[in-house]
Each structure stands twice: as structure tokens, then as C-alpha cells.
N, C-alpha and C positions, 0 to 999 in steps of 0.2 A: 265375606268376601276377601278380607284381608290376607295377603299372602297367599292366596288360593286362586290358581290359574283361572280366567274367565273362559265359561265354557261357550264359545259361538258357532249357532249354527249359521250357517253360509249357504245360500242360494247358490246351487252349480247345475242346474237343469238347463243353462246354456248350453253346456258341454253336447247337450245331446241335439239342440237344434239344428235343420236342414243346413242354414247358413249360420254359423256360430258368431259370426264379428269381432269386434274388438272388445263387444261387452263381456263376451265367454272369456277370453284372453285375459281380460281385466281381473274375472272374480279367479280364475286360476290361481294368476301371479299374485293375487294378493292373498288367497288362501296359502299358497305355497310359503308365502312370506312369515304369515303367521305362525305356520305351522313350525318353521325355525325358530321359533321364540319359546320361552320357558315358562310367559305369563298367560298363555292362549292355548286353550284344547279347542280344534275346528272338528268340525263335523259337519259334511255336506249333504244338501238337502234336493232330491231329485226325484221324478215319478218313477214309476212302472216302466222297465224298458226290457226288451229282448236282446236288442243288439248293442253294440260296443258304441261309447260315445266319439263323437268326430273329433271334439279336443278332449285328450285326456285329462281327467283331473290328477292332483299333484298326488305323487306315490307316498303310502303310510295314511291318508287321510281318508278317514271313515266316511262311507255314504249312506245315509239312513232313505230307501227305495221308500217311497208311499206307496198306495196298493194302485192308485187311480193312473192311467195314462196323461199324457200331458195336456191334452186339450179337455180333458174333463176336470183333470185335476186346476188348473187355472179357471177354468168356468167356475167351478166350484170355490174356491178361494174369493172369486169377485161376487158370485151372487148369493152364497151362504156362508161365507166366513169359516168355512170348514173345508177338509179335516186340518187339525190341529197338529202341529208336526212337533209339538213337544214331546210327547211321549217315544215317537221315532228317534228322535233325536237326543234322547237322554236327558230330557228338563234342561235346556240351556240356560244360560242365564241371560243371553239376547240372542236375537234373531236379527241377521242381516240380509235383508232384499238386496241383491249387489246389482240388479238391472233389470228391468221389467216387471215380471210377476211379483206380488208381495205375499210370500207365505203366511198363514192365520196362524196365529199365537197367542198364547195369555203372557208370554214373556218380553219386556221392553223390545221394542222395534228401532232400527236402524234402516234406512232406505237410501239406496243409490239412484240416481238418475242422470244418466248420462247427455240426454237433452231433449228436446222439445219438439224436433223436426217436424213432428205432424200438424202442428200448431202454424208453423212457418210456412209450409209446402204442404197443406192437404190435401192435393191433386197428385202427391206421389204416394198417396195410401189408398188402401181399400177403405172403404166404412166401415166394415168389420173390424180393421185395423185400428182405425181414428177410434172408435170404441172402445175397445181393449186397453189402448193407450190410457186414455181418458179415465178408466176404470183404475189402471193401475196408478194412475198420478193422484187422482181422490184417495187410494188405500197409503200409496207414500205419503200424502200429506197429513195423516194421523201420526205420523214415525216422531219418535221423541227428537231423532235428529235426520236432516236429509243432505246427503253427502252430494256432491257434484264435482267433475274435474276442472271447471274453469269458471273464472268471472261470468261468462256470457250467459253458462248454463243458470249460473246463481242468480242473474238479473232475470232470465226467463221465468223460474220460479217463483223469485217475489212479486213479478206481475202476475203470476198464477195465483197468487194468494198466500202462499207458503210464508209463514212469519220469518223476517229476514235473521232473527235470532236463534232460529232452527235451522239456519242453513250454513253448511261447512264446505268449503271449498278444500278440496284434498285431489291435487293434480296425480297424473297417472305416472308411471314407471316405466322402464325399458331395462332389457337385457345388454348391459355393456358388454358383453363378449364378441371380441372381433371376427369375421368372416375367415375361414381357412382360407389362404391365397390358392391351395389348389382346388378348392371347390368352385373357386370365380373362373379359375382358367378354365375349369371342366363344362362349367355352361357356357362360356364364350366360345369353345369348340362345337359344343354339342346344337348349338341353335345358330352357329355361323355369324358370329357378330364380331366384326372386325374395325369397325369404325365408332363414331358416338353412338350413345345409348342413352336416351330418358327413360326413365322410370315411373310408372304409377303403380300403387300396390293398395287392394282395397277389394270390397263385395262392390260390384257394378249393381248401383241403383242410380234412381233421376238425378237425387242433390248430389251424387259426386260427382256431375258433370264432365263426365267423358265427350262428350260430344263436342264441349268447349275444347277440352284437350285435343282432340284429333284436329277440329279446323285449327287450331294453333299451329301444329306440328306439320301442316300443308305450307305453311311457311316458315318452316326448318327444315334446310335442303341437308342430304346428308347425314341425316340422324334416325336412327330406329328408335320407335315407341315398343316398349314393351310392358305389355298389361300382367300383373300376377293377382289371383285370388279367386275365389270361388264365385263362380255364377251367381246372381242374386235376381234380380226383378226389373220389370218394368223397361228393360233396356236390351235390345238386340245386338249384343257386340259386335259379332260378325259382320252384320251390316254396316253398322257403324263406322268401322275401321277400313271398309272396303278401299275408300279411296286413297288410302294410304300404300296400299296394293304390297308388295314385298319389304316395304318401309316397317312392318309391324310385326310382333310376336306375342299372340294370345295364352299365356302359358298355362294358367289355372291355378287351382290350389297348390300348396308347396309347404314341405314341411317348413319349420322353424329354422334351421338351419341352413336349407336351400332360399330362404326368403333373406335372410342375412347374406348371403353369398351374393344375390342379386341387388341389393342396397350397394355394397361395396364394388360390384360391379359398374354400376350405374355411373355416368357423369354427370347428370343432373337426375332428381327427384322432383317431378311435377306433382302437385296435388292441388287443383283448382276447385275443391269443393264449394257447394253452394253455402252448406252449414254442417258444421259439426259441436259436437260438445266438447271436443279433445282433440281428436287427429292423432291418432296413435302413429300410424305411417309416419307421419312427419318427424316425430320424436324418432323413430327406428331407424328412419335414413339418415338423421343428424350422428345417433349414435355409432353409425359405420362409417364414417367421413364422407358423405354424399351432400354437396350443396343443393339447396331445396327453395324451390319457388312454389309459394302457395297464396292462399286467398287472405285477403287484407280485411273482411268484413265478417269473418267467425272466429272461431275458439283458436285456429291452427295459428293466427297471429300472434297469441300470448303464448304459445309453444315453443314459436320459434324467436321471439323478441326480434332483437337486431342482427340474429345468425341467419336470416334469409333473406328473401327476397319476395316483398310482397306485393301482389297486384291483383285489381278489379278480376272475379273469376268471371264474368260475362263478359267480358272484353280480350278477346281471342288475339287481337294485335297485341296487346301489353303482355299478354300472356306469353304468347311468341317472342317477345322483345326480352323478356325476364328469363327464357330457357335457352337463347343466343348468346345472350350476355355472359352465362357461365361457358358455354361452349366454344367461346370465340377469346375468352382470356382466363389463361390456365393460373395466372398468377391471381386475381379475384377468386375464381373457383376454390382455389387452394386457400384463399384466407377465410371465406366462407365458410369451406369445411371444418377448418382446425376450430374456428368458432363455434360451429354445431357442434363438434364433438363436446370442448370443452363446457356448453351448456347443458348437453344430452347427460354429462356425469352429474347433475344435481337433481335429476329425475330417476331415483332407485324405489325398486319394489319394498324395499327395507323401510327405506322413509314414508312410503305408502300406510304400510303396516304400522308403523310408530304413529302416524296423525291419527289412523283409524282406530287404534285402539286405547289413544288418548280421549277420543269422541267416545267409545263406549264405557272407560271409567268416569266420564262426567255424568253420562245417562245412567249409569249403577248407583252413581253416588247422589243423584236428585232425590 
């Protein structure tokens, strides 16, 4: 292996999921950062598909398409340990399960687990979903190394029985490019936003605690709540936001450029999630200089450090106070915005790739 690039096969099937979410973004950004390196050759792993992915894999990366559609492929990996991905992927040196499903292979395995949300809030998931997550956790537990994005998830993995010496914390990265001012003003005009804006970004699901955010916003007068992201499951968003009347905009899914513009437009980013493995939207908001109010009891507290306001996500009064604090005090909002930008600069995808490749080398040298 000395002097030769590591051929790494990364699961990129998340790009075709109906709701790709942050795990797809993380897998794509990691693959792209690795592709820019001279010491790694990346090949993506995907199921058989007729349609295009919802999230585009990085340009120039070879995608090994297996013959089975995703439901059968995932089930087969769990129940049969087949089909192996080795031959379709050109006999990789290492296989990386980048989140969720764990590909079958004879090559050394590295697995990423972002969170164990289904164990903390089992009522937020279907019985079938919980069974699949448990099967993937068991398969990931056999990996040479298990990566996770936060100390909170590392503690959960240790409690689940994975030896601590095989757990590696590798925080996620962020695109630091600033939004274009013309894009920001275009959004403001298109959606009729003339006053204060409170932003939330994500996939609507129960653990995101949109109900708590809407309740808090009823106590924040003269501000509009903007919800950005694809529809998820278990939450009737339109019914939920009805009490806010014309003080809400449900935008839906957007491009990455438009998402950056929304962050830059917002006066406050509010993310009162009940549980996160990392909380990528929080980091994205910080990168655009938007002050953040988020949860004190999950991984988002690790992400913001002292550069955001932390609240009890189940206490809508505290959440409302945190939002009003920034809306009422421009100097304080500016101070936190600057601190957030500075902190975000240390979270780059190139750094994520460097840490991940270091793990690969350790596995291959063992």
C-alpha cells in the first residue's frame, strides 16, 4: 500500500433516498473532499435506480451500481451478508458505510453512525424502522472503526456495547462560501419579508420539535417564522403552523445556494431539536453569520460551544426568550454572529477527509 492511493468504496445510496437529509449531505461532502486528495481513490456504492438522485453525488466520482433495488439490497445485506460490493467497486482496500446501511464486503470496514435517535425516542419511529436501525447498528459494531460526529453519539455507541477504542469522533464540516447579497434580497422580495425573520432548516420529523418552536413563536410578536426543508414524516406542518397565521412561510426543499441565502437573510436561526447526532443546520447558520438559538441537551451544544444561546428545547418560554434576546439587541446579535462565523471556520470538509483518511490508514496498518 505504501505510496499507492487508498481505494475507498463509500456508500452513497443516501443520495437516492426520498428524504436524503443531513446524512446524504455528509456522505457527498466527504466523498468530494476525498476526491480532491491524491492519496485516495473514491468509488461510490449505490443500488439499482431508474431515476436521478435527489442529492447529486460529487462530479467525477465513479458510482458502482449494484443489481438490486434499494429495499432488496438493504434487506439482503442484513439477512444474507450479500451481495458483496468488492467486485463492482473494483476490489477496494476499504469500505465505508457512511451512515445507515452497511454494505457486505470482504474488505476492512469503517462505519459511520450519526445518532441513535430511535433508542432515545422509539415512538418517533415505526417498528420496522427500529428493527432496521438495530440491524445496521449490529453490523456497524463489527467494523474496524466506528466514526461518529459528536461526543454525545460516542457516549451512546459506548452504552450500546461498541468498545471505546474503536469509536472515533469526527465532527462534520460546512461550506463556508458566503451567500450572494442579490440572492438574499431576491428571497426577501419574493416572500414579502419586511421585518424580523426567524429561520428553521431541516427535515420535518417529531424529534425536530417544530411544535415547540411554533409555540415559542406565538410569544415573539412582529417576527415571521420561515421553515426550509423537505417534508418528512410524523408531522403535519400546515396544521402545526396554523396558529401563526400570516407570520409563517413554509418554503419546502431548496437548492444549496438558496439555503445559504435563507441563512444569511434570517435574523435568528432557531433549532430546538430534541436529539441530534451533530446538527448540521446549526453549523450552516453560523457559517453565514446568523446568531443561533439551539438545544442545550444534545449534540448541537457541542457544535455551537459558546457561540450560541442554549435553551431547554422542551421549555417554549425559554426558547422564546432566546429568540427575543437577539431580535431586541442588535449589538449582542452581532457579537454572537461574529463568534459563530469564527467557530464555523474550523469545521471544514477537508479536515473531515483528513481525519477519516487517518482512520483508514490505521485500519489498513493493523
